[in-house]
C-alpha positions in Angstrom: -40.7 141.6 -65.1 -38.2 144.1 -66.5 -40.3 147.0 -65.1 -40.2 145.4 -61.6 -36.4 145.0 -61.8 -36.0 148.6 -63.0 -38.2 149.9 -60.1 -36.2 148.0 -57.5 -32.9 149.2 -58.9 -34.2 152.8 -58.9 -35.3 152.6 -55.3 -31.9 151.2 -54.2 -30.2 154.0 -56.1 -32.4 156.7 -54.4 -31.6 155.2 -51.0 -27.9 155.3 -51.7 -27.8 158.8 -53.2 -30.2 160.4 -50.8 -32.8 163.1 -51.4 -30.4 165.5 -53.1 -28.9 163.0 -55.4 -25.5 163.1 -53.6 -23.8 159.8 -52.6 -24.0 159.1 -48.9 -22.6 156.4 -46.7 -19.3 156.1 -48.6 -16.2 158.2 -48.9 -14.1 158.3 -52.1 -10.4 157.4 -51.4 -8.1 160.4 -51.3 -5.8 161.1 -54.2 -2.3 161.5 -52.9 0.7 163.1 -54.6 4.3 162.7 -53.6 7.2 164.6 -55.1 10.8 164.4 -53.8 14.5 164.4 -54.3 17.5 162.7 -52.5 20.5 164.8 -53.4 24.3 164.4 -52.9 25.7 167.8 -53.5 29.5 167.7 -54.2 29.7 171.4 -54.5 28.8 172.1 -50.8 29.6 168.6 -49.5 26.0 168.2 -48.2 23.2 165.8 -48.6 19.6 167.1 -49.0 16.2 165.5 -48.8 13.1 167.2 -50.1 9.6 165.7 -50.0 6.2 167.1 -50.7 3.1 165.0 -49.7 -0.5 166.1 -50.3 -4.0 164.6 -50.4 -6.4 166.2 -52.8 -4.0 169.0 -53.1 -3.8 169.7 -49.4 -1.1 169.0 -46.8 -1.7 165.7 -45.0 -2.1 166.5 -41.3 0.1 164.4 -39.0 1.9 162.7 -41.9 5.5 161.5 -41.7 8.2 159.7 -43.6 10.4 156.8 -42.5 13.9 156.5 -44.0 15.8 153.6 -42.4 15.6 154.4 -38.7 15.1 158.1 -39.3 11.5 159.4 -38.8 10.8 162.8 -40.4 7.5 164.8 -40.0 5.9 166.8 -42.7 5.4 170.5 -41.8 2.1 172.4 -42.1 2.7 173.0 -45.8 3.1 169.2 -46.4 6.9 169.4 -47.0 10.1 168.0 -45.6 13.3 169.9 -46.4 16.3 168.6 -44.6 20.0 169.3 -45.0 22.4 166.5 -43.9 19.7 164.0 -42.9 20.6 161.4 -40.3 21.0 158.8 -43.0 24.2 159.7 -45.0 24.1 158.5 -48.6 26.9 157.3 -50.9 27.3 156.6 -54.6 25.2 153.7 -55.9 23.3 153.6 -52.6 19.6 152.9 -52.5 17.4 155.5 -50.9 14.1 153.9 -49.6 11.4 156.1 -48.1 7.9 155.3 -46.9 5.4 158.0 -46.4 2.4 157.6 -44.0 -1.0 159.1 -43.6 -1.9 157.4 -40.3 -5.3 158.9 -40.0 -6.4 157.2 -43.3 -4.3 154.1 -42.8 -2.3 154.9 -46.0 1.4 154.3 -46.7 3.5 154.2 -49.8 7.2 153.3 -50.4 9.4 154.9 -53.0 13.1 154.2 -53.8 15.8 155.6 -56.0 19.5 154.8 -56.5 22.1 157.5 -56.1 24.1 157.8 -59.4 27.8 157.2 -59.5 30.4 160.0 -59.3 31.4 161.7 -62.5 34.2 164.1 -63.5 34.0 167.3 -65.6 36.9 167.9 -68.1 37.7 169.8 -71.2 36.1 173.0 -70.1 36.4 175.7 -72.9 37.5 178.4 -72.5 40.3 176.8 -70.4 41.1 180.1 -68.8 37.5 180.3 -67.4 37.3 183.9 -68.7 34.5 184.5 -71.1 35.2 186.9 -73.9 32.6 185.6 -76.5 31.6 182.6 -78.5 30.4 179.4 -76.9 31.3 177.6 -73.7 31.6 173.9 -73.8 32.4 171.0 -71.4 32.5 167.3 -71.3 32.4 164.8 -68.4 33.4 161.2 -67.7 30.6 159.1 -66.3 30.2 155.8 -64.5 27.0 153.7 -64.2 23.9 154.7 -62.4 22.5 157.8 -64.1 19.3 157.8 -66.1 20.2 161.2 -67.5 22.0 164.5 -66.9 21.2 168.2 -67.1 23.5 171.2 -67.1 22.8 174.6 -65.7 24.6 177.9 -65.9 23.6 180.5 -63.3 24.9 184.0 -62.5 26.5 184.5 -59.1 24.3 187.5 -58.4 20.9 186.5 -57.1 19.2 189.5 -58.8 21.0 189.1 -62.1 19.2 189.9 -65.3 21.2 187.2 -67.2 19.1 184.7 -69.1 21.0 181.7 -67.7 21.0 178.1 -69.1 19.5 174.7 -68.4 19.4 171.8 -70.7 19.0 168.0 -70.4 21.6 165.6 -71.9 21.1 161.9 -72.8 23.5 159.2 -71.7 24.9 159.1 -75.2 26.1 162.7 -75.1 28.2 163.5 -72.0 29.0 167.0 -73.4 27.2 170.2 -74.0 27.5 173.7 -75.6 26.4 176.8 -73.8 25.5 179.6 -76.2 26.4 183.3 -75.8 22.7 184.2 -75.1 23.2 182.6 -71.7 25.3 185.6 -70.6 23.0 188.3 -72.0 20.1 190.2 -70.4 16.7 188.7 -70.7 15.2 191.8 -72.4 16.2 194.5 -74.8 18.9 195.7 -75.4 20.2 192.2 -74.5 23.6 193.5 -73.3 26.2 191.1 -71.9 26.0 190.7 -68.2 29.4 191.2 -66.5 29.5 188.8 -63.6 30.7 185.4 -62.5 28.7 182.5 -63.6 28.6 178.9 -62.2 28.2 175.8 -64.3 26.8 172.6 -62.8 26.3 169.1 -64.1 23.6 167.1 -62.4 23.2 163.3 -62.8 19.8 161.9 -61.8 18.0 158.6 -61.5 15.3 157.7 -62.4 13.9 161.2 -62.7 14.5 164.7 -61.2 12.3 166.9 -59.0 13.5 170.5 -58.5 14.5 171.2 -54.9 13.4 174.7 -53.8 16.3 176.9 -52.8 19.0 175.1 -54.7 21.5 177.6 -56.3 22.1 175.4 -59.4 18.5 175.6 -60.4 18.2 179.4 -59.9 17.4 180.1 -63.5 14.1 180.5 -65.4 15.4 178.1 -68.0 14.6 175.2 -65.6 10.9 175.8 -66.5 11.6 174.5 -70.0 12.9 171.1 -68.9 10.7 168.1 -68.7 11.3 165.2 -66.3 9.1 162.1 -66.2 6.9 160.9 -63.4 8.1 157.9 -61.5 5.4 157.2 -58.9 2.2 155.3 -59.8 0.1 153.2 -57.6 -3.3 152.9 -56.0 -4.4 156.4 -55.1 -0.9 158.0 -55.6 1.1 159.6 -58.3 4.2 161.9 -58.5 7.9 161.8 -58.9 10.8 160.8 -56.7 14.4 160.7 -57.8 18.1 160.8 -56.7 20.7 163.2 -57.9 24.4 163.9 -57.7 25.4 167.6 -58.2 28.9 168.3 -59.5 31.3 170.8 -58.0 30.8 174.1 -59.8 32.9 175.3 -62.7 33.2 179.1 -62.5 33.5 181.4 -65.5 34.0 185.2 -65.4 32.3 187.2 -68.1 34.2 190.3 -69.1 32.9 193.4 -70.7 32.9 193.8 -74.5 36.0 195.8 -75.7 
């Protein structure tokens, strides 16, 4: 009896897999990934939306995103990058976006809340002229942020300066930027004479770097770790909201 059941099961398996042992007659569901950021940038007074949507690592042809009454289509690389989208955001506002793969009948909705405004104070050196030692700053905060990170980037796009990027927990609201930030990345590690910009970024619930943003133009961003926030049937990734502070400028002068 057991042998008969085994033979029947084997025959069924062969019919399903086919002659070459490869499954036929069924298609595994695609594995989608979605990464994105809704950003209020107080430095340039602009809102940004960035989304990247792929299936099995490839752009999803004909896909689009719906945000309120605004329909946005992914380009051939599977991305949406929009400055000043039709929907204007505000502090503590919810951003709700649904992405669609109409060919597969797939959709998924993500949401994030824009953090509250915050104010930088107690910037040291108060003259904003760097002659050595550490740079430090503090900021006041209201509700809505899951965390912060601070970056310091050189004004010159081709600068050899090391730069700075570091995350800060909600219990901190202050940071120290070390002298190495203003030095060359390689020997002889000379001080880079240039203007540097310091940004504080509040995010919720996570952060996804937006290509082309000046405040992340430092290799130190690669050392930061932000958590995933999207999980569901056949989809993973991260979507967050962020508020970028107005920049604080500091001029680095040559050593005497």
